SETOR-378029 format. One record per residue (C-alpha): x, y, z; residue number from 1; residue in one letter. Coordinates in steps of 0.5 Angstrom, whole numbers, plus 500, padded with zeros to 3 digits. Example, Ala and Ser with C-alpha at 12.3 -4.5 7.8 and 13.67 -1.06 7.14 Angstrom:
2
[pt [525; 491; 516]; 1; 'A']
[pt [527; 498; 514]; 2; 'S']
This chain:
314
[pt [636; 741; 266]; 1; 'M']
[pt [637; 740; 274]; 2; 'N']
[pt [630; 738; 277]; 3; 'A']
[pt [631; 744; 282]; 4; 'I']
[pt [633; 749; 277]; 5; 'A']
[pt [627; 747; 273]; 6; 'A']
[pt [622; 749; 279]; 7; 'L']
[pt [618; 755; 278]; 8; 'S']
[pt [618; 761; 283]; 9; 'L']
[pt [612; 759; 286]; 10; 'A']
[pt [615; 752; 287]; 11; 'D']
[pt [621; 755; 291]; 12; 'L']
[pt [619; 755; 298]; 13; 'P']
[pt [616; 748; 297]; 14; 'A']
[pt [623; 746; 294]; 15; 'A']
[pt [627; 749; 301]; 16; 'A']
[pt [622; 745; 306]; 17; 'A']
[pt [624; 739; 310]; 18; 'A']
[pt [623; 733; 306]; 19; 'P']
[pt [618; 730; 311]; 20; 'A']
[pt [615; 733; 317]; 21; 'R']
[pt [610; 732; 323]; 22; 'L']
[pt [608; 737; 327]; 23; 'E']
[pt [604; 736; 333]; 24; 'G']
[pt [601; 730; 330]; 25; 'A']
[pt [595; 726; 333]; 26; 'V']
[pt [592; 720; 331]; 27; 'K']
[pt [586; 716; 334]; 28; 'R']
[pt [583; 710; 332]; 29; 'Y']
[pt [577; 710; 336]; 30; 'G']
[pt [579; 710; 344]; 31; 'A']
[pt [586; 708; 342]; 32; 'V']
[pt [591; 714; 341]; 33; 'T']
[pt [596; 711; 336]; 34; 'A']
[pt [600; 718; 336]; 35; 'L']
[pt [600; 723; 341]; 36; 'D']
[pt [602; 729; 339]; 37; 'G']
[pt [609; 728; 336]; 38; 'I']
[pt [614; 733; 332]; 39; 'D']
[pt [618; 729; 327]; 40; 'L']
[pt [623; 732; 322]; 41; 'E']
[pt [626; 728; 316]; 42; 'V']
[pt [633; 732; 314]; 43; 'R']
[pt [636; 733; 307]; 44; 'R']
[pt [641; 728; 306]; 45; 'G']
[pt [640; 724; 312]; 46; 'E']
[pt [638; 717; 314]; 47; 'L']
[pt [633; 717; 319]; 48; 'L']
[pt [631; 710; 323]; 49; 'A']
[pt [625; 710; 326]; 50; 'L']
[pt [625; 705; 332]; 51; 'L']
[pt [620; 703; 337]; 52; 'G']
[pt [616; 696; 340]; 53; 'P']
[pt [610; 693; 336]; 54; 'N']
[pt [605; 698; 337]; 55; 'G']
[pt [609; 704; 338]; 56; 'A']
[pt [606; 708; 333]; 57; 'G']
[pt [612; 708; 327]; 58; 'K']
[pt [607; 705; 322]; 59; 'T']
[pt [602; 710; 323]; 60; 'T']
[pt [607; 716; 323]; 61; 'A']
[pt [609; 713; 316]; 62; 'I']
[pt [602; 712; 314]; 63; 'S']
[pt [601; 720; 315]; 64; 'L']
[pt [607; 722; 312]; 65; 'L']
[pt [605; 718; 306]; 66; 'L']
[pt [598; 720; 306]; 67; 'G']
[pt [595; 713; 307]; 68; 'L']
[pt [592; 716; 313]; 69; 'A']
[pt [590; 723; 316]; 70; 'W']
[pt [592; 726; 323]; 71; 'P']
[pt [586; 727; 328]; 72; 'T']
[pt [590; 733; 330]; 73; 'R']
[pt [596; 737; 327]; 74; 'G']
[pt [600; 736; 320]; 75; 'R']
[pt [603; 732; 316]; 76; 'A']
[pt [608; 735; 310]; 77; 'E']
[pt [612; 732; 304]; 78; 'I']
[pt [617; 738; 301]; 79; 'F']
[pt [612; 743; 304]; 80; 'G']
[pt [606; 740; 301]; 81; 'R']
[pt [600; 735; 303]; 82; 'A']
[pt [603; 728; 302]; 83; 'P']
[pt [598; 727; 297]; 84; 'R']
[pt [600; 732; 293]; 85; 'D']
[pt [602; 729; 286]; 86; 'I']
[pt [608; 734; 286]; 87; 'A']
[pt [610; 731; 293]; 88; 'A']
[pt [609; 724; 291]; 89; 'R']
[pt [613; 724; 285]; 90; 'R']
[pt [619; 726; 289]; 91; 'R']
[pt [617; 720; 294]; 92; 'T']
[pt [618; 712; 294]; 93; 'G']
[pt [616; 707; 299]; 94; 'A']
[pt [617; 700; 301]; 95; 'M']
[pt [612; 698; 305]; 96; 'L']
[pt [612; 692; 309]; 97; 'Q']
[pt [607; 686; 306]; 98; 'G']
[pt [605; 690; 300]; 99; 'A']
[pt [602; 685; 295]; 100; 'Q']
[pt [605; 684; 288]; 101; 'L']
[pt [602; 682; 282]; 102; 'G']
[pt [603; 675; 280]; 103; 'G']
[pt [603; 674; 272]; 104; 'H']
[pt [608; 680; 270]; 105; 'A']
[pt [615; 679; 270]; 106; 'R']
[pt [620; 682; 274]; 107; 'V']
[pt [622; 687; 269]; 108; 'E']
[pt [615; 688; 267]; 109; 'E']
[pt [613; 690; 273]; 110; 'M']
[pt [619; 695; 275]; 111; 'I']
[pt [617; 698; 268]; 112; 'A']
[pt [610; 699; 269]; 113; 'L']
[pt [612; 703; 276]; 114; 'Y']
[pt [617; 707; 273]; 115; 'S']
[pt [612; 710; 268]; 116; 'G']
[pt [609; 713; 274]; 117; 'Y']
[pt [615; 718; 275]; 118; 'Y']
[pt [617; 724; 270]; 119; 'P']
[pt [625; 722; 270]; 120; 'D']
[pt [626; 714; 273]; 121; 'P']
[pt [632; 710; 274]; 122; 'L']
[pt [634; 706; 268]; 123; 'P']
[pt [631; 699; 268]; 124; 'L']
[pt [638; 696; 268]; 125; 'T']
[pt [640; 701; 274]; 126; 'E']
[pt [634; 699; 278]; 127; 'T']
[pt [635; 691; 277]; 128; 'L']
[pt [643; 692; 279]; 129; 'R']
[pt [641; 696; 286]; 130; 'L']
[pt [636; 691; 288]; 131; 'A']
[pt [640; 685; 286]; 132; 'G']
[pt [635; 683; 281]; 133; 'L']
[pt [639; 682; 275]; 134; 'E']
[pt [638; 674; 274]; 135; 'D']
[pt [631; 675; 276]; 136; 'A']
[pt [629; 680; 271]; 137; 'A']
[pt [625; 675; 266]; 138; 'K']
[pt [622; 671; 272]; 139; 'R']
[pt [615; 671; 274]; 140; 'P']
[pt [613; 675; 280]; 141; 'V']
[pt [609; 669; 282]; 142; 'A']
[pt [616; 665; 282]; 143; 'K']
[pt [620; 669; 286]; 144; 'L']
[pt [622; 667; 293]; 145; 'S']
[pt [620; 671; 299]; 146; 'G']
[pt [627; 675; 299]; 147; 'G']
[pt [627; 676; 292]; 148; 'Q']
[pt [620; 679; 293]; 149; 'Q']
[pt [623; 684; 298]; 150; 'Q']
[pt [628; 686; 293]; 151; 'R']
[pt [623; 687; 288]; 152; 'L']
[pt [619; 691; 293]; 153; 'R']
[pt [625; 695; 294]; 154; 'F']
[pt [626; 696; 286]; 155; 'A']
[pt [619; 699; 286]; 156; 'L']
[pt [621; 704; 291]; 157; 'A']
[pt [627; 706; 288]; 158; 'I']
[pt [625; 706; 281]; 159; 'C']
[pt [623; 713; 280]; 160; 'G']
[pt [629; 716; 283]; 161; 'D']
[pt [626; 719; 289]; 162; 'P']
[pt [629; 724; 293]; 163; 'E']
[pt [625; 722; 299]; 164; 'L']
[pt [625; 714; 301]; 165; 'L']
[pt [621; 710; 306]; 166; 'F']
[pt [623; 703; 308]; 167; 'L']
[pt [619; 699; 312]; 168; 'D']
[pt [622; 693; 315]; 169; 'E']
[pt [626; 692; 308]; 170; 'P']
[pt [630; 686; 310]; 171; 'T']
[pt [625; 682; 313]; 172; 'A']
[pt [626; 675; 310]; 173; 'G']
[pt [632; 676; 307]; 174; 'M']
[pt [638; 672; 307]; 175; 'D']
[pt [645; 675; 310]; 176; 'V']
[pt [648; 676; 302]; 177; 'E']
[pt [641; 680; 300]; 178; 'A']
[pt [641; 684; 306]; 179; 'R']
[pt [649; 686; 305]; 180; 'R']
[pt [647; 688; 298]; 181; 'I']
[pt [641; 692; 300]; 182; 'L']
[pt [645; 695; 305]; 183; 'W']
[pt [650; 697; 300]; 184; 'A']
[pt [645; 700; 295]; 185; 'A']
[pt [642; 704; 301]; 186; 'V']
[pt [649; 707; 303]; 187; 'R']
[pt [649; 709; 296]; 188; 'G']
[pt [643; 713; 295]; 189; 'L']
[pt [644; 716; 302]; 190; 'K']
[pt [651; 719; 299]; 191; 'Q']
[pt [647; 721; 293]; 192; 'Q']
[pt [644; 726; 298]; 193; 'G']
[pt [637; 722; 298]; 194; 'R']
[pt [633; 723; 305]; 195; 'S']
[pt [631; 716; 307]; 196; 'I']
[pt [626; 714; 313]; 197; 'V']
[pt [628; 707; 315]; 198; 'L']
[pt [624; 702; 320]; 199; 'T']
[pt [627; 696; 322]; 200; 'T']
[pt [627; 691; 328]; 201; 'H']
[pt [634; 689; 327]; 202; 'Y']
[pt [637; 694; 331]; 203; 'L']
[pt [644; 693; 328]; 204; 'E']
[pt [642; 695; 322]; 205; 'E']
[pt [639; 702; 325]; 206; 'A']
[pt [646; 702; 328]; 207; 'D']
[pt [650; 701; 322]; 208; 'A']
[pt [646; 705; 317]; 209; 'L']
[pt [643; 711; 321]; 210; 'A']
[pt [645; 718; 321]; 211; 'D']
[pt [640; 719; 326]; 212; 'R']
[pt [635; 715; 331]; 213; 'I']
[pt [628; 717; 333]; 214; 'V']
[pt [625; 712; 338]; 215; 'V']
[pt [618; 712; 339]; 216; 'I']
[pt [614; 709; 345]; 217; 'H']
[pt [606; 709; 346]; 218; 'H']
[pt [606; 714; 340]; 219; 'G']
[pt [611; 719; 343]; 220; 'R']
[pt [618; 721; 341]; 221; 'V']
[pt [622; 719; 347]; 222; 'I']
[pt [629; 719; 344]; 223; 'A']
[pt [632; 723; 338]; 224; 'D']
[pt [640; 723; 336]; 225; 'G']
[pt [645; 720; 333]; 226; 'S']
[pt [646; 712; 334]; 227; 'P']
[pt [652; 714; 339]; 228; 'A']
[pt [648; 719; 342]; 229; 'D']
[pt [642; 714; 344]; 230; 'I']
[pt [647; 709; 346]; 231; 'K']
[pt [650; 714; 351]; 232; 'R']
[pt [643; 715; 354]; 233; 'T']
[pt [645; 708; 358]; 234; 'V']
[pt [650; 708; 364]; 235; 'A']
[pt [651; 700; 362]; 236; 'Q']
[pt [657; 697; 359]; 237; 'R']
[pt [659; 690; 356]; 238; 'R']
[pt [664; 686; 359]; 239; 'I']
[pt [666; 680; 354]; 240; 'R']
[pt [671; 675; 357]; 241; 'C']
[pt [673; 668; 358]; 242; 'V']
[pt [671; 665; 365]; 243; 'T']
[pt [670; 659; 369]; 244; 'S']
[pt [665; 662; 373]; 245; 'L']
[pt [658; 660; 371]; 246; 'N']
[pt [652; 664; 370]; 247; 'E']
[pt [649; 663; 377]; 248; 'G']
[pt [655; 666; 380]; 249; 'Q']
[pt [655; 672; 375]; 250; 'I']
[pt [648; 674; 375]; 251; 'V']
[pt [648; 675; 383]; 252; 'N']
[pt [654; 680; 382]; 253; 'L']
[pt [651; 687; 383]; 254; 'P']
[pt [649; 691; 377]; 255; 'G']
[pt [649; 685; 372]; 256; 'V']
[pt [643; 686; 368]; 257; 'T']
[pt [644; 681; 362]; 258; 'R']
[pt [649; 675; 361]; 259; 'I']
[pt [650; 671; 354]; 260; 'E']
[pt [654; 665; 352]; 261; 'R']
[pt [657; 664; 345]; 262; 'S']
[pt [662; 658; 345]; 263; 'G']
[pt [667; 659; 351]; 264; 'D']
[pt [666; 667; 351]; 265; 'R']
[pt [661; 670; 356]; 266; 'T']
[pt [658; 677; 355]; 267; 'D']
[pt [656; 681; 361]; 268; 'I']
[pt [652; 687; 361]; 269; 'V']
[pt [653; 691; 367]; 270; 'A']
[pt [651; 698; 370]; 271; 'A']
[pt [658; 698; 374]; 272; 'H']
[pt [663; 694; 370]; 273; 'P']
[pt [669; 696; 374]; 274; 'E']
[pt [666; 693; 381]; 275; 'A']
[pt [663; 687; 377]; 276; 'V']
[pt [670; 686; 374]; 277; 'L']
[pt [674; 686; 381]; 278; 'R']
[pt [669; 681; 384]; 279; 'E']
[pt [670; 677; 378]; 280; 'M']
[pt [677; 677; 378]; 281; 'L']
[pt [677; 675; 385]; 282; 'R']
[pt [673; 669; 384]; 283; 'L']
[pt [677; 667; 378]; 284; 'D']
[pt [684; 670; 377]; 285; 'P']
[pt [685; 666; 371]; 286; 'E']
[pt [679; 670; 367]; 287; 'L']
[pt [682; 672; 360]; 288; 'H']
[pt [681; 675; 353]; 289; 'D']
[pt [678; 681; 357]; 290; 'L']
[pt [674; 687; 353]; 291; 'E']
[pt [670; 692; 356]; 292; 'V']
[pt [666; 696; 351]; 293; 'T']
[pt [660; 701; 351]; 294; 'G']
[pt [653; 699; 351]; 295; 'A']
[pt [650; 696; 344]; 296; 'R']
[pt [644; 700; 341]; 297; 'L']
[pt [640; 694; 343]; 298; 'E']
[pt [641; 695; 351]; 299; 'E']
[pt [640; 703; 350]; 300; 'A']
[pt [633; 701; 346]; 301; 'F']
[pt [631; 697; 352]; 302; 'L']
[pt [633; 701; 357]; 303; 'S']
[pt [629; 707; 354]; 304; 'L']
[pt [623; 703; 353]; 305; 'T']
[pt [623; 700; 359]; 306; 'Q']
[pt [624; 707; 363]; 307; 'D']
[pt [618; 710; 359]; 308; 'S']
[pt [613; 704; 360]; 309; 'S']
[pt [615; 705; 368]; 310; 'A']
[pt [614; 713; 367]; 311; 'K']
[pt [607; 711; 364]; 312; 'E']
[pt [605; 706; 369]; 313; 'G']
[pt [607; 711; 375]; 314; 'A']
């Protein structure tokens, strides 16, 4: 029977509630305010990337939603229930950064153990496939590499077939191929209608995967929108070209905020690209292979957090 159809009438309001929500959430640790009254809602079927500098409040927000900490003021809910409600927890999976793994069990044994906590878990073979652990199924956990341990944490997060999934820095320590496998698995879960909350320091990861991005800084939400919306918040654009001009000549042009060299190509981030290009072409008529694009998520993120810090200090 479908899980929603099996719910009692008393459970229907909870079933219709947002998968996760913070309302006016404040969290203080002594004199330190980690969250300063934030409102955050995770919508059904979306992948929400929660971004912010170290200490911004991302981990605290997830801790409140998972019931690992209590708000000083405000409210945290999972599917309309308290985060520690067993009915809510059975619909939730979490991959937390640095979570300790037992060393004596084999990979398949640990996944089977965790699967037993859920009423309708994924088949073991499916969990192993999604996490890219088929070849390591019988390996002792203590013998896993750092990247394989990350894949196991992912497997333990998804083995219960959760409707809501928290991924905290999921690809930290993974090589390029392992990241590709995990990205494909996450996209597949999202296509099945799962709601996913992702925190990551790899901004290209958030740009590639997220439907919506929320940026937190100093415990407050400073931006909320699609990746394209977030990138449109900055006027800067990126110029890529091949030029004989050196960095010293370019950096002094008005509006240039950053220069990056990669082989014979130069990437320039500038607030007024037309003016910069006119001056570069005047100085270097042989400039070629020119490409002008919008700001990357990295530029938008830095601009938003720097502006927030400036306002805090004003």
